[in-house]
Residue frames relative to the residue before (quaternion, step in Angstrom):
aa qw qx qy qz dx dy dz
M 1.0000 0.0000 0.0000 0.0000 0.00 0.00 0.00
A 0.3830 -0.7460 0.4997 0.2170 3.59 -0.70 1.09
I 0.3776 -0.7118 0.5478 0.2250 3.57 -1.01 0.86
E 0.2834 -0.7578 0.5650 0.1616 3.56 -0.85 1.01
L 0.2579 -0.7692 0.5690 0.1341 3.58 -0.76 1.09
P 0.5381 -0.6156 0.4559 0.3516 3.59 -1.09 0.63
D 0.5773 -0.5666 0.4564 0.3706 3.55 -1.19 0.59
A 0.4839 -0.6991 0.4461 0.2796 3.60 -0.72 1.08
R 0.5987 0.5836 -0.3573 0.4163 3.57 1.16 -0.56
T 0.6685 0.4921 -0.3036 0.4677 3.60 1.22 -0.36
L 0.5377 0.6473 -0.3961 0.3672 3.60 1.27 -0.17
S 0.5415 -0.6054 0.4652 0.3519 3.57 -1.19 0.55
D 0.6770 -0.4879 0.3542 0.4221 3.57 -1.27 0.33
E 0.6553 0.5231 -0.3194 0.4415 3.60 0.97 -0.85
V 0.6728 0.4817 -0.2939 0.4785 3.58 0.93 -0.89
L 0.6456 0.5223 -0.3250 0.4525 3.58 0.99 -0.80
Q 0.6318 0.5177 -0.3343 0.4703 3.59 1.04 -0.74
A 0.6360 0.5120 -0.3262 0.4764 3.61 1.00 -0.78
L 0.6179 0.5406 -0.3338 0.4632 3.56 1.09 -0.71
R 0.6351 0.5260 -0.3291 0.4600 3.59 0.97 -0.83
L 0.6718 0.5031 -0.3020 0.4521 3.59 0.91 -0.92
R 0.6508 0.5013 -0.3150 0.4752 3.56 1.02 -0.75
A 0.6102 0.5330 -0.3530 0.4680 3.58 1.10 -0.61
L 0.6567 0.4989 -0.3135 0.4707 3.58 0.95 -0.83
R 0.6358 0.5282 -0.3321 0.4544 3.57 0.97 -0.80
G 0.6426 0.5278 -0.3172 0.4560 3.56 1.01 -0.80
C 0.6535 0.4981 -0.3103 0.4780 3.55 1.00 -0.83
E 0.6386 0.5288 -0.3280 0.4527 3.60 1.00 -0.77
L 0.6823 0.4810 -0.2802 0.4740 3.57 1.10 -0.67
G 0.6247 -0.5904 0.3218 0.3971 3.56 1.28 0.08
L 0.4485 0.6688 -0.4775 0.3515 3.61 1.20 0.15
S 0.5056 -0.6381 0.4811 0.3252 3.56 -1.07 0.66
E 0.6185 -0.5445 0.4070 0.3941 3.57 -1.19 0.47
T 0.6215 0.5444 -0.3425 0.4473 3.59 1.07 -0.68
D 0.6654 0.5014 -0.3037 0.4622 3.58 0.96 -0.92
V 0.6459 0.5152 -0.3194 0.4641 3.57 0.98 -0.87
A 0.6521 0.5235 -0.3160 0.4482 3.58 0.94 -0.89
E 0.6753 0.4834 -0.3014 0.4684 3.59 0.91 -0.88
L 0.6481 0.5347 -0.3177 0.4394 3.58 1.02 -0.77
L 0.7631 0.3766 -0.1830 0.4923 3.57 0.98 -0.91
G 0.4483 -0.7187 0.4362 0.3036 3.59 1.24 -0.20
V 0.5581 0.5470 -0.4277 0.4542 3.59 1.00 0.84
A 0.6309 -0.5314 0.3950 0.4044 3.58 -1.28 0.15
R 0.5829 -0.5863 0.4288 0.3642 3.57 -1.13 0.67
E 0.6249 0.5512 -0.3394 0.4364 3.58 1.03 -0.79
T 0.6190 0.5453 -0.3373 0.4536 3.58 1.12 -0.69
V 0.6503 0.5000 -0.3098 0.4808 3.58 0.94 -0.91
S 0.6395 0.5319 -0.3238 0.4509 3.60 0.98 -0.85
R 0.6571 0.5086 -0.3067 0.4641 3.57 0.97 -0.87
W 0.6436 0.5081 -0.3237 0.4721 3.61 0.99 -0.82
W 0.6823 0.5015 -0.2929 0.4440 3.61 0.84 -0.94
S 0.6436 0.5181 -0.3194 0.4640 3.60 0.98 -0.84
A 0.6565 0.5037 -0.3122 0.4668 3.58 0.95 -0.85
Y 0.6508 0.5205 -0.3116 0.4566 3.59 0.99 -0.84
I 0.6523 0.5243 -0.3108 0.4505 3.58 0.94 -0.89
S 0.7325 0.4431 -0.2376 0.4590 3.55 0.96 -0.87
G 0.8563 0.0904 -0.0138 0.5083 3.61 0.99 -0.65
G 0.5737 -0.6083 0.3868 0.3888 3.59 1.20 0.18
V 0.7735 -0.3527 0.2443 0.4665 3.53 -1.35 -0.12
E 0.6264 0.5613 -0.3483 0.4140 3.58 1.03 -0.76
A 0.6679 0.5178 -0.3038 0.4399 3.59 1.15 -0.52
L 0.4436 0.6992 -0.4641 0.3145 3.61 1.23 -0.11
P 0.4355 -0.6924 0.5014 0.2820 3.62 -0.85 0.88
D 0.2242 -0.7965 0.5467 0.1284 3.57 -0.89 0.88
E 0.5083 0.6215 -0.4488 0.3925 3.58 1.22 0.07
R 0.4632 -0.6695 0.5096 0.2784 3.56 -1.22 0.49
S 0.2218 -0.7740 0.5815 0.1168 3.52 -0.85 1.01
G 0.6713 0.5009 -0.3613 0.4098 3.54 -1.29 0.17
R 0.6318 -0.5448 0.4068 0.3721 3.49 -1.29 0.36
P 0.5188 -0.6331 0.4594 0.3449 3.64 -0.87 0.83
V 0.5919 -0.5805 0.4225 0.3662 3.54 -1.14 0.73
G 0.7958 0.2831 -0.2266 0.4850 3.56 -0.88 0.99
S 0.5764 0.5712 -0.4020 0.4243 3.60 1.15 -0.35
G 0.7734 0.3345 -0.2497 0.4771 3.54 -1.07 0.68
R 0.4850 0.6555 -0.4569 0.3556 3.61 1.21 -0.01
T 0.5979 -0.6098 0.3901 0.3442 3.53 -1.10 0.76
L 0.7679 0.2937 -0.1608 0.5461 3.58 0.96 -0.86
A 0.4173 -0.6577 0.5638 0.2745 3.54 -1.03 0.79
D 0.6777 -0.5030 0.3404 0.4146 3.59 -1.21 0.46
E 0.6516 0.5198 -0.3135 0.4549 3.58 0.98 -0.84
Q 0.6548 0.5042 -0.3057 0.4729 3.57 1.02 -0.82
A 0.6476 0.5217 -0.3146 0.4576 3.57 0.97 -0.88
G 0.6472 0.5206 -0.3121 0.4611 3.57 1.02 -0.83
H 0.6429 0.5274 -0.3150 0.4574 3.56 1.03 -0.83
I 0.6448 0.5163 -0.3218 0.4627 3.59 0.95 -0.86
Q 0.6526 0.5117 -0.3179 0.4596 3.60 0.94 -0.83
E 0.6290 0.5302 -0.3350 0.4594 3.59 0.99 -0.77
L 0.6537 0.5066 -0.3090 0.4697 3.58 1.00 -0.83
L 0.6542 0.5144 -0.3163 0.4555 3.60 0.95 -0.84
N 0.6946 0.4976 -0.2780 0.4390 3.57 0.95 -0.89
A 0.7768 0.3914 -0.1744 0.4615 3.57 1.06 -0.73
N 0.7891 0.2963 -0.1301 0.5222 3.59 1.21 -0.29
T 0.3962 -0.6280 0.5964 0.3048 3.51 -1.37 0.28
P 0.6599 -0.4919 0.3603 0.4391 3.63 -1.16 0.31
H 0.6423 0.5439 -0.3294 0.4280 3.58 0.94 -0.89
Q 0.6475 0.5378 -0.3265 0.4300 3.60 0.96 -0.79
L 0.7381 0.3749 -0.2150 0.5181 3.59 1.17 -0.56
G 0.5814 -0.6270 0.3623 0.3709 3.57 1.25 0.32
I 0.4837 0.6422 -0.4473 0.3918 3.59 1.21 0.47
A 0.3673 -0.7543 0.5066 0.1988 3.57 -0.75 1.07
A 0.4999 0.5959 -0.4758 0.4107 3.57 0.18 1.33
P 0.4884 -0.6869 0.4517 0.2927 3.62 -1.04 0.68
L 0.7918 0.0206 -0.0001 0.6105 3.60 1.22 -0.44
W 0.6137 -0.5650 0.3988 0.3809 3.57 -1.27 0.27
N 0.1015 0.7446 -0.6501 0.1120 3.54 -0.37 1.31
R 0.7397 -0.4155 0.2627 0.4596 3.61 -1.23 0.05
R 0.6434 0.5246 -0.3320 0.4479 3.58 0.97 -0.78
A 0.6586 0.5080 -0.3089 0.4612 3.57 0.99 -0.87
V 0.6475 0.5012 -0.3184 0.4777 3.61 1.00 -0.78
R 0.6086 0.5454 -0.3440 0.4624 3.58 1.05 -0.76
D 0.6754 0.4904 -0.2922 0.4669 3.58 0.93 -0.91
L 0.6246 0.5320 -0.3369 0.4620 3.59 1.08 -0.71
I 0.6439 0.5140 -0.3222 0.4663 3.59 0.94 -0.87
H 0.6653 0.4876 -0.3103 0.4726 3.59 0.93 -0.82
Q 0.6451 0.5279 -0.3198 0.4504 3.57 1.03 -0.80
E 0.7210 0.4551 -0.2461 0.4609 3.57 0.95 -0.89
Y 0.8491 0.1589 -0.0279 0.5030 3.60 0.88 -0.93
G 0.4693 -0.7002 0.4334 0.3188 3.58 1.27 0.03
I 0.4794 0.6638 -0.4313 0.3788 3.58 1.24 0.44
A 0.2395 -0.7614 0.5880 0.1311 3.59 -0.78 1.05
M 0.0218 -0.8433 0.5356 -0.0386 3.55 0.05 1.30
P 0.4922 -0.6546 0.4796 0.3151 3.63 -0.90 0.83
I 0.6215 -0.5654 0.3982 0.3682 3.57 -1.12 0.73
R 0.6520 0.5248 -0.3273 0.4386 3.59 0.92 -0.89
T 0.6503 0.5102 -0.3125 0.4681 3.58 1.00 -0.80
V 0.5938 0.5553 -0.3536 0.4626 3.58 1.09 -0.72
G 0.6538 0.5217 -0.3039 0.4562 3.57 0.97 -0.90
E 0.6401 0.5208 -0.3196 0.4656 3.58 1.04 -0.76
Y 0.6350 0.5159 -0.3263 0.4735 3.57 1.03 -0.79
L 0.6612 0.5120 -0.3154 0.4486 3.61 0.87 -0.92
K 0.6404 0.5110 -0.3196 0.4760 3.58 1.01 -0.80
R 0.6560 0.5134 -0.3078 0.4597 3.58 0.96 -0.89
W 0.6970 0.4645 -0.2745 0.4723 3.59 1.04 -0.72
G 0.5561 -0.6364 0.3804 0.3756 3.60 1.25 -0.10
Y 0.4693 0.6484 -0.4621 0.3818 3.59 1.22 0.41
T 0.0692 -0.7842 0.6157 0.0349 3.58 -1.03 0.81
A 0.5386 -0.6182 0.4638 0.3355 3.56 -1.18 0.59
K 0.0099 -0.8028 0.5948 -0.0406 3.59 -0.86 0.97
R 0.5429 -0.5557 0.4973 0.3862 3.53 -1.26 0.41
P 0.3981 -0.7603 0.4486 0.2494 3.64 -0.54 1.08
G 0.3982 -0.6720 0.5677 0.2599 3.53 -1.16 0.68
R 0.4497 -0.6829 0.5056 0.2753 3.56 -1.16 0.59
H 0.0069 -0.7888 0.6136 -0.0365 3.54 -1.00 0.88
S 0.3559 -0.7767 0.4808 0.1972 3.55 -0.49 1.20
K 0.4776 -0.6636 0.5000 0.2856 3.56 -1.04 0.82
D 0.6596 0.5278 -0.3021 0.4416 3.58 1.21 -0.53
Q 0.4584 0.6969 -0.4500 0.3189 3.59 1.26 -0.12
D 0.3110 -0.7473 0.5652 0.1593 3.55 -1.02 0.90
P 0.3752 -0.7600 0.4767 0.2334 3.64 -0.32 1.18
E 0.6430 0.5228 -0.3335 0.4495 3.59 1.02 -0.72
E 0.6354 0.5172 -0.3333 0.4666 3.59 1.03 -0.72
V 0.6384 0.5113 -0.3204 0.4779 3.57 1.04 -0.81
R 0.6461 0.5255 -0.3209 0.4510 3.58 0.90 -0.93
Q 0.6648 0.5100 -0.3071 0.4512 3.57 0.89 -0.94
F 0.6436 0.5127 -0.3284 0.4638 3.60 1.00 -0.80
L 0.7118 0.4735 -0.2692 0.4436 3.59 0.82 -0.99
E 0.7803 0.3752 -0.1765 0.4681 3.55 0.91 -0.91
E 0.7948 0.2765 -0.1466 0.5200 3.60 1.12 -0.50
T 0.7360 0.4469 -0.2603 0.4368 3.58 0.61 -1.16
Y 0.7267 0.4332 -0.2755 0.4564 3.59 0.66 -1.02
P 0.6286 0.5213 -0.3675 0.4451 3.67 0.84 -0.71
E 0.6450 0.5045 -0.3243 0.4736 3.59 1.07 -0.69
I 0.6172 0.5280 -0.3418 0.4728 3.60 1.06 -0.74
A 0.6678 0.5033 -0.2979 0.4604 3.57 0.92 -0.93
R 0.6399 0.5238 -0.3282 0.4566 3.57 0.99 -0.83
R 0.6767 0.4879 -0.2934 0.4668 3.58 0.91 -0.92
A 0.6273 0.5474 -0.3434 0.4346 3.58 1.00 -0.80
Q 0.6666 0.4840 -0.3020 0.4799 3.56 0.99 -0.81
E 0.6643 0.5203 -0.2979 0.4465 3.54 0.97 -0.89
E 0.7772 0.3415 -0.1609 0.5034 3.58 1.00 -0.91
D 0.4067 -0.7253 0.4561 0.3170 3.58 1.34 0.11
A 0.3454 0.7284 -0.5029 0.3117 3.56 0.95 0.99
E 0.3878 -0.6979 0.5588 0.2243 3.54 -1.34 0.40
I 0.2711 -0.7583 0.5702 0.1621 3.59 -0.83 0.98
H 0.0686 -0.7829 0.6183 -0.0015 3.55 -0.82 1.10
W 0.2088 -0.7336 0.6318 0.1381 3.55 -1.08 0.83
C 0.1122 -0.8345 0.5395 -0.0087 3.57 -0.69 1.11
D 0.1216 0.7761 -0.6144 0.0741 3.56 -1.20 0.64
E 0.2927 -0.7110 0.6028 0.2132 3.55 -1.34 0.28
T 0.0115 0.7751 -0.6314 -0.0210 3.54 -1.24 0.47
G 0.3091 -0.7232 0.5841 0.2007 3.53 -1.20 0.53
V 0.1644 -0.7856 0.5927 0.0670 3.57 -0.94 0.93
A 0.2640 -0.7766 0.5577 0.1269 3.58 -0.84 1.02
A 0.6125 -0.5810 0.3996 0.3572 3.55 -1.20 0.57
D 0.7186 0.4063 -0.2541 0.5040 3.60 1.16 -0.53
E 0.3515 0.7492 -0.4875 0.2783 3.58 1.29 0.37
Y 0.4154 0.6587 -0.5478 0.3057 3.58 -0.52 1.20
P 0.1066 -0.8718 0.4769 0.0328 3.58 0.16 1.30
S 0.4836 0.7020 -0.4319 0.2946 3.61 1.21 -0.23
L 0.5228 -0.6312 0.4791 0.3141 3.54 -1.26 0.49
G 0.1843 -0.7671 0.6026 0.1205 3.55 -1.27 0.39
Y 0.4423 -0.6989 0.4999 0.2569 3.57 -1.11 0.67
A 0.0580 0.7618 -0.6434 0.0475 3.53 -1.25 0.64
P 0.6339 -0.5193 0.3809 0.4282 3.63 -1.16 0.40
K 0.6291 -0.5516 0.3913 0.3833 3.55 -1.15 0.64
G 0.7927 0.2736 -0.2282 0.4946 3.54 -0.87 0.99
Q 0.7022 0.3948 -0.2588 0.5329 3.57 1.29 -0.11
P 0.4452 -0.7045 0.4763 0.2805 3.63 -0.91 0.81
A 0.4194 -0.6321 0.5753 0.3058 3.54 -1.27 0.46
T 0.0704 -0.8177 0.5713 0.0044 3.59 -0.76 0.99
K 0.1127 -0.7596 0.6333 0.0959 3.53 -1.31 0.42
E 0.4075 -0.6864 0.5453 0.2560 3.55 -1.06 0.76
V 0.1407 -0.8317 0.5359 0.0351 3.55 -0.50 1.21
P 0.4499 -0.6720 0.5141 0.2858 3.58 -1.13 0.64
N 0.7568 -0.3228 0.2821 0.4935 3.54 -1.31 -0.23
S 0.4280 -0.7442 0.4569 0.2329 3.56 -0.67 1.14
H 0.6266 0.5525 -0.3424 0.4300 3.61 1.22 -0.29
I 0.5064 0.6210 -0.4410 0.4043 3.60 1.25 0.03
R 0.1786 0.7797 -0.5720 0.1814 3.59 -0.40 1.25
V 0.0902 -0.7583 0.6435 0.0521 3.55 -1.22 0.63
N 0.3121 -0.7657 0.5371 0.1669 3.57 -0.99 0.83
L 0.1711 -0.7664 0.6145 0.0756 3.53 -1.24 0.66
I 0.0964 -0.7273 0.6756 0.0734 3.54 -1.09 0.86
S 0.1048 0.8104 -0.5705 0.0819 3.58 -0.82 0.89
T 0.1443 -0.7382 0.6453 0.1336 3.51 -1.36 0.34
I 0.0683 -0.7655 0.6361 0.0685 3.53 -1.23 0.53
T 0.2512 -0.7311 0.6091 0.1773 3.54 -1.32 0.38
N 0.5719 -0.6050 0.4194 0.3619 3.57 -1.19 0.42
A 0.5825 0.5317 -0.3886 0.4764 3.57 1.29 0.24
G 0.6225 -0.5933 0.3132 0.4030 3.57 1.34 0.05
A 0.4785 0.6671 -0.4489 0.3528 3.61 1.22 0.15
V 0.1188 -0.7833 0.6089 0.0400 3.56 -1.17 0.72
Y 0.0444 0.7493 -0.6607 -0.0029 3.55 -1.15 0.71
F 0.0486 0.8289 -0.5532 0.0667 3.62 -0.90 0.85
M 0.0895 -0.7548 0.6452 0.0773 3.49 -1.39 0.27
T 0.2284 -0.7635 0.5865 0.1443 3.59 -0.92 0.85
S 0.0271 -0.7916 0.6103 0.0063 3.56 -1.20 0.53
K 0.3685 -0.7167 0.5498 0.2199 3.55 -1.05 0.80
D 0.6627 0.4711 -0.2890 0.5053 3.55 1.33 -0.17
T 0.6284 -0.5244 0.4136 0.3987 3.56 -1.26 0.35
V 0.4640 -0.6844 0.4889 0.2778 3.56 -0.96 0.86
D 0.0335 0.7769 -0.6264 0.0543 3.55 -0.71 1.13
A 0.7668 -0.3646 0.2439 0.4686 3.57 -1.28 -0.09
T 0.6342 0.5453 -0.3325 0.4358 3.61 1.00 -0.80
L 0.6826 0.4693 -0.2829 0.4835 3.57 0.91 -0.95
F 0.6363 0.5327 -0.3381 0.4440 3.58 0.99 -0.77
I 0.6431 0.5034 -0.3213 0.4793 3.59 1.01 -0.81
L 0.6196 0.5363 -0.3399 0.4614 3.59 1.02 -0.76
F 0.6377 0.5167 -0.3166 0.4755 3.57 1.03 -0.80
L 0.6689 0.5010 -0.3042 0.4572 3.60 0.89 -0.91
E 0.6168 0.5369 -0.3500 0.4569 3.59 1.02 -0.73
G 0.6618 0.4953 -0.3027 0.4744 3.57 0.98 -0.83
L 0.6228 0.5527 -0.3370 0.4395 3.57 1.01 -0.80
L 0.6845 0.4786 -0.2930 0.4654 3.59 0.91 -0.87
Q 0.6133 0.5562 -0.3453 0.4419 3.59 1.18 -0.49
V 0.7505 0.3841 -0.2171 0.4919 3.61 1.06 -0.72
T 0.6796 0.4191 -0.2983 0.5229 3.60 1.25 0.02
T 0.3168 -0.7527 0.5466 0.1852 3.54 -1.14 0.60
K 0.6809 0.4644 -0.2857 0.4889 3.57 1.14 -0.59
K 0.6083 -0.5009 0.4410 0.4297 3.52 -1.29 0.14
V 0.3045 -0.7659 0.5481 0.1425 3.57 -1.05 0.84
F 0.1382 -0.7166 0.6782 0.0863 3.52 -1.02 0.96
L 0.1097 -0.8365 0.5368 0.0049 3.58 -0.29 1.30
I 0.1285 -0.7862 0.6023 0.0505 3.57 -0.74 1.08
V 0.0537 0.8128 -0.5705 0.1054 3.57 -0.64 1.17
D 0.5112 -0.5835 0.5068 0.3759 3.53 -1.32 0.11
R 0.5984 -0.6115 0.3934 0.3365 3.59 -1.25 -0.01
L 0.1073 0.8016 -0.5663 0.1585 3.53 0.93 0.96
G 0.6431 -0.5677 0.3486 0.3777 3.56 -1.03 0.74
A 0.6513 0.5276 -0.3158 0.4447 3.56 1.01 -0.85
H 0.6642 0.5210 -0.3075 0.4391 3.61 1.10 -0.58
V 0.7696 0.3563 -0.1781 0.4991 3.57 1.04 -0.74
A 0.3672 0.7466 -0.4832 0.2726 3.58 1.26 0.24
K 0.6190 -0.5739 0.3904 0.3674 3.58 -1.12 0.65
E 0.6279 0.5416 -0.3449 0.4398 3.59 1.04 -0.77
V 0.6464 0.5141 -0.3149 0.4677 3.58 1.04 -0.77
D 0.6337 0.5299 -0.3298 0.4571 3.56 0.96 -0.90
A 0.6676 0.5009 -0.3068 0.4575 3.59 0.95 -0.90
W 0.6563 0.5070 -0.3215 0.4571 3.60 0.96 -0.84
V 0.6524 0.5083 -0.3181 0.4634 3.60 0.94 -0.86
A 0.6359 0.5298 -0.3317 0.4527 3.58 1.00 -0.79
E 0.6566 0.5096 -0.3097 0.4619 3.60 1.05 -0.76
H 0.7562 0.3240 -0.1747 0.5410 3.59 1.19 -0.55
A 0.1929 0.8409 -0.4889 0.1292 3.57 1.16 0.58
D 0.6190 0.5456 -0.3564 0.4383 3.59 1.15 -0.43
R 0.7464 0.3824 -0.2054 0.5045 3.61 1.25 -0.37
I 0.8289 0.0985 -0.0120 0.5505 3.60 1.07 -0.56
E 0.0357 -0.7400 0.6707 0.0373 3.51 -1.24 0.71
V 0.2468 -0.7769 0.5679 0.1141 3.57 -1.06 0.78
F 0.0896 -0.7879 0.6093 0.0070 3.54 -0.97 1.00
D 0.3880 -0.7405 0.5095 0.2036 3.56 -1.05 0.82
L 0.4199 -0.6402 0.5847 0.2682 3.52 -1.20 0.70
P 0.6192 -0.4959 0.4148 0.4457 3.61 -1.20 0.20
R 0.5518 -0.6134 0.4455 0.3474 3.57 -1.08 0.63
Y 0.8509 0.1202 -0.1246 0.4959 3.55 -1.19 0.75
A 0.5918 0.5593 -0.3764 0.4419 3.59 1.03 0.75
P 0.0410 0.8421 -0.5371 0.0279 3.64 0.70 0.97
E 0.5897 0.5992 -0.3732 0.3924 3.59 1.13 -0.55
R 0.6352 0.5270 -0.3305 0.4578 3.60 1.27 -0.27
N 0.6152 0.5216 -0.3474 0.4784 3.58 1.31 0.07
P 0.4228 -0.7395 0.4584 0.2535 3.64 -0.47 1.13
V 0.5981 0.5829 -0.3734 0.4039 3.61 1.10 -0.60
E 0.5279 0.6273 -0.4159 0.3934 3.62 1.16 -0.43
Y 0.6805 0.4820 -0.2924 0.4680 3.60 1.05 -0.71
L 0.5573 0.5308 -0.3823 0.5113 3.56 1.27 -0.34
N 0.6488 0.5268 -0.3199 0.4463 3.59 0.93 -0.89
D 0.6418 0.5122 -0.3193 0.4731 3.58 0.99 -0.83
D 0.6431 0.5264 -0.3080 0.4630 3.55 0.99 -0.89
L 0.6429 0.5360 -0.3063 0.4535 3.54 0.94 -0.94
K 0.7142 0.4627 -0.2716 0.4496 3.59 0.75 -1.03
G 0.6519 0.5164 -0.3197 0.4542 3.56 1.15 -0.50
Q 0.8047 0.3156 -0.1336 0.4848 3.57 1.12 -0.60
V 0.5025 0.7181 -0.4109 0.2508 3.58 1.15 -0.57
N 0.7940 0.2576 -0.1373 0.5332 3.60 0.98 -0.77
A 0.2213 0.8255 -0.4949 0.1570 3.57 1.17 0.56
E 0.7347 0.4130 -0.2403 0.4816 3.59 1.09 -0.59
G 0.7759 -0.2626 0.1493 0.5539 3.58 1.25 0.25
L 0.4700 -0.6802 0.4837 0.2871 3.58 -1.03 0.76
P 0.4249 -0.7236 0.4830 0.2502 3.61 -0.88 0.91
D 0.3928 -0.7227 0.5251 0.2183 3.55 -1.23 0.53
T 0.7849 0.2169 -0.1183 0.5682 3.58 1.22 -0.36
K 0.6513 -0.5042 0.3902 0.4115 3.55 -1.30 0.28
D 0.6182 0.5515 -0.3505 0.4367 3.58 1.04 -0.74
Q 0.6622 0.4935 -0.3079 0.4724 3.57 0.97 -0.87
L 0.6488 0.5152 -0.3177 0.4611 3.58 0.97 -0.84
E 0.6474 0.5091 -0.3178 0.4697 3.58 0.94 -0.86
S 0.6301 0.5303 -0.3299 0.4613 3.57 1.04 -0.76
H 0.6294 0.5291 -0.3331 0.4615 3.60 1.00 -0.79
I 0.6629 0.5087 -0.3071 0.4554 3.57 0.93 -0.93
R 0.6735 0.5009 -0.2991 0.4540 3.57 0.89 -0.93
Q 0.6227 0.5328 -0.3461 0.4567 3.59 1.00 -0.76
F 0.6492 0.5117 -0.3187 0.4638 3.57 0.95 -0.89
M 0.7159 0.4639 -0.2702 0.4463 3.59 0.78 -1.01
L 0.6375 0.5176 -0.3344 0.4624 3.60 0.99 -0.72
R 0.6317 0.5097 -0.3235 0.4863 3.58 1.08 -0.73
L 0.6444 0.5322 -0.3165 0.4487 3.56 1.02 -0.83
M 0.6113 0.5666 -0.3475 0.4295 3.59 1.06 -0.68
Q 0.6817 0.4620 -0.2746 0.4964 3.58 1.22 -0.45
L 0.7064 0.4225 -0.2376 0.5159 3.59 1.31 -0.03
P 0.0825 -0.8475 0.5226 0.0429 3.61 0.53 1.14
Q 0.6321 0.5363 -0.3530 0.4340 3.61 1.01 -0.67
H 0.6095 0.5390 -0.3449 0.4680 3.56 1.13 -0.63
V 0.6440 0.5090 -0.3140 0.4771 3.57 1.02 -0.81
I 0.6393 0.5275 -0.3236 0.4564 3.57 0.95 -0.88
A 0.6175 0.5697 -0.3459 0.4177 3.59 1.07 -0.70
Y 0.5514 0.5989 -0.4101 0.4112 3.62 1.12 -0.47
F 0.6705 0.5191 -0.2923 0.4422 3.57 1.09 -0.72
Q 0.5881 0.5842 -0.3730 0.4168 3.61 1.26 -0.02
H 0.4377 0.6620 -0.4873 0.3642 3.57 1.22 0.00
P 0.5941 -0.6213 0.3638 0.3588 3.62 -0.86 0.88
C 0.6719 0.5237 -0.3073 0.4241 3.60 1.01 -0.73
V 0.7883 0.2918 -0.1569 0.5185 3.61 1.16 -0.45
Q 0.3369 0.7513 -0.5052 0.2587 3.57 1.17 0.35
Y 0.5091 0.6342 -0.4226 0.4000 3.58 1.24 -0.34
A 0.7283 0.4398 -0.2231 0.4758 3.58 1.14 -0.67
A 0.4635 0.6939 -0.4482 0.3206 3.62 1.22 -0.12
G 0.5414 -0.6261 0.4549 0.3286 3.54 -1.14 0.66
T 0.4652 -0.6736 0.4999 0.2829 3.56 -1.18 0.51
C-alpha cells in the first residue's frame, strides 16, 4: 500500500525549511534530484532549484518563498459553491431536488452541480470533491416512502420516553422484537478472483429458508426461537410463552405491526398475561428504528460464513450456532444500539 504524503504547500515554514535541508543532504549523498523529489513528495524542478541556489550561495541562498499554485486555487468550485452543494446533499434526497437518481452517487452529485451552477464536471472530479468533503461510499439504508415523519417523531420524543419511564418505575425489562427469514444461499460478502473473471459460489436450492424470532435488550440480553414454518399468530404466542419462562421481570415488548403481532389471538393472550407483558408498536414503515434489525443484518452476513447449507436442518443449525454465540457476547448486542437510528434506545 503506497503511503500518501501531505501536499508540501500545506506545510509550515519551519517544516518546509527542514524539507529543503533534507533535499540538499540527499543530493550531497549522491541521490538523483528525481529520487529526492519522489522521497520528499515535491516536484523535481523544486529540488533542482534548491540545489542550484545552494551550490551558488550556500544555505543562506535557499529561496524561502513558496512555489506552485496555492492549495485550492484552480478548483472548479469556489468555496462558497462547494459549501452550498454540501448543504443540499445533507438536507435533501436527489428526488427532492429534481435529480433522477435513487440516492446520492457521483453521477447524481455531478447532475446537481450542473443544475446549480451550469458546470459540467467529470465524474472522476466529482469523486475527488466528495472525498475532500469527507463523504464515503456506503451501503444504503432502506427508508420507506410511506413512513410518516410525525409518527416517528411522536414515538421518539413521546411514546418511547414514556415506555422507558414506566419500565424504570415498574422494574420492567424492555425487549425489542422482530422476525427475519434466512436463506441457504445467504452470504453477501465479496470474493476474490483473477482480473477479468467473476467470483462465483455454488448455491443450494434457493427455497431452503428458516425463520428466526428474537428479542434483545439494551443491557445485552438475547432470546430467540427458530422455525422452519412461516411465523403466524400461533408461533408468535409460543415464542412469547417461552420468553416469559426465561424472564423474571415484567416485559415491555416493542414490535412492528406484522400481521402475526396484531392478530386477535395475540391480543387476547397478551390481555390474559397483562401482569407479565405489555406490547407496544413501532411507527409504521420504520424498521430502522428497531435495534433487532441490526442483529438481523449481522446474522445474514455471518450465518453461512463456514459454508452454504444443503438442508433446512443445516441452515437452522447455522442460525442457532450464531445466536447461541451471541448470547455469550452482551457487549456485541449492546453495540447494535449504537447505530444512529436506534441510539434513542441505548442504555444510559
